PLY file of the C-alpha trace (Angstrom):
ply
format ascii 1.0
element vertex 104
property float x
property float y
property float z
element edge 103
property int vertex1
property int vertex2
end_header
3.21 25.69 -44.08
0.81 25.49 -41.15
-0.25 27.93 -38.42
1.96 27.59 -35.35
-0.94 26.92 -32.98
-2.01 23.91 -35.06
1.44 22.40 -35.61
1.76 20.30 -32.46
-1.66 18.75 -33.02
-0.67 18.14 -36.65
2.57 16.46 -35.57
0.79 14.12 -33.12
-1.90 13.17 -35.63
0.68 12.39 -38.32
2.69 10.24 -35.92
-0.39 8.26 -34.92
-1.77 7.85 -38.44
1.57 6.70 -39.87
2.46 4.70 -36.73
5.75 6.56 -36.65
6.58 5.57 -40.24
7.59 9.05 -41.37
10.46 11.49 -41.17
9.53 15.11 -40.55
11.57 18.28 -40.16
10.10 21.65 -39.24
11.09 25.16 -38.29
9.21 28.28 -37.25
9.08 31.17 -39.69
10.51 34.21 -37.88
8.26 36.74 -39.60
4.51 37.05 -39.24
2.65 36.01 -42.38
-0.69 37.44 -43.43
-3.26 34.67 -43.62
-5.07 35.03 -46.96
-8.34 33.67 -45.52
-8.63 35.63 -42.28
-6.44 38.57 -43.27
-4.66 38.46 -39.89
-0.91 38.28 -39.36
-0.05 34.86 -37.93
3.01 32.86 -37.03
3.53 29.81 -39.17
5.69 26.70 -39.24
7.24 25.31 -42.40
7.60 21.53 -42.53
8.62 18.71 -44.81
7.43 15.13 -44.45
9.04 12.06 -45.99
6.99 8.86 -46.15
6.41 5.84 -48.33
3.27 4.63 -49.99
0.22 5.90 -51.77
-2.09 5.23 -48.82
-0.02 7.44 -46.52
0.09 10.09 -49.24
-3.71 10.26 -49.31
-4.02 10.27 -45.50
-1.37 12.94 -44.98
-2.88 15.22 -47.62
-6.32 14.90 -46.00
-4.85 15.78 -42.60
-3.08 18.81 -44.11
-6.32 19.95 -45.71
-8.30 19.48 -42.49
-5.82 21.53 -40.43
-5.39 24.29 -43.03
-1.82 23.50 -44.02
-0.56 24.74 -47.37
0.99 21.88 -49.35
3.48 22.48 -52.14
4.39 19.59 -54.47
8.06 18.73 -54.85
9.26 16.79 -57.91
10.72 13.34 -57.25
13.48 13.72 -59.83
16.61 15.59 -58.68
17.04 17.55 -61.91
13.38 18.63 -61.80
13.87 19.84 -58.20
16.93 21.81 -59.30
14.96 23.40 -62.17
12.17 24.34 -59.77
14.69 25.85 -57.35
16.22 27.93 -60.16
12.77 29.18 -61.21
11.93 30.20 -57.64
15.27 31.98 -57.23
14.68 33.87 -60.49
11.21 34.96 -59.32
12.67 36.15 -56.01
15.35 38.15 -57.84
12.74 39.70 -60.14
10.55 40.61 -57.17
13.54 42.15 -55.39
14.34 44.27 -58.46
10.75 45.52 -58.57
10.84 46.32 -54.84
14.17 48.12 -55.18
12.91 50.17 -58.16
9.72 51.04 -56.32
11.60 52.18 -53.21
13.96 54.41 -55.22
0 1
1 2
2 3
3 4
4 5
5 6
6 7
7 8
8 9
9 10
10 11
11 12
12 13
13 14
14 15
15 16
16 17
17 18
18 19
19 20
20 21
21 22
22 23
23 24
24 25
25 26
26 27
27 28
28 29
29 30
30 31
31 32
32 33
33 34
34 35
35 36
36 37
37 38
38 39
39 40
40 41
41 42
42 43
43 44
44 45
45 46
46 47
47 48
48 49
49 50
50 51
51 52
52 53
53 54
54 55
55 56
56 57
57 58
58 59
59 60
60 61
61 62
62 63
63 64
64 65
65 66
66 67
67 68
68 69
69 70
70 71
71 72
72 73
73 74
74 75
75 76
76 77
77 78
78 79
79 80
80 81
81 82
82 83
83 84
84 85
85 86
86 87
87 88
88 89
89 90
90 91
91 92
92 93
93 94
94 95
95 96
96 97
97 98
98 99
99 100
100 101
101 102
102 103
């Protein structure tokens, strides 16, 4: 996740650093998100980048860090990804129950 105003710069830098050897998808998040550092509500873009190689991994992570992007690790194994998805869905359900009980 990266602030919207930094995304296009981020996209150009990644393309140049990888010489186009990446596949990236992105979409804007419709809601404003409170930035934990500044405390301001900002628009953000969620993205996923596919690439090969350890050298690109290091370069891309440094670029993300420099531009203030939040990086979330994704397991390489399909069953591990499914387990992670199930855990996230459970946490969302639990949070929704707490919100519903609080609102009642």
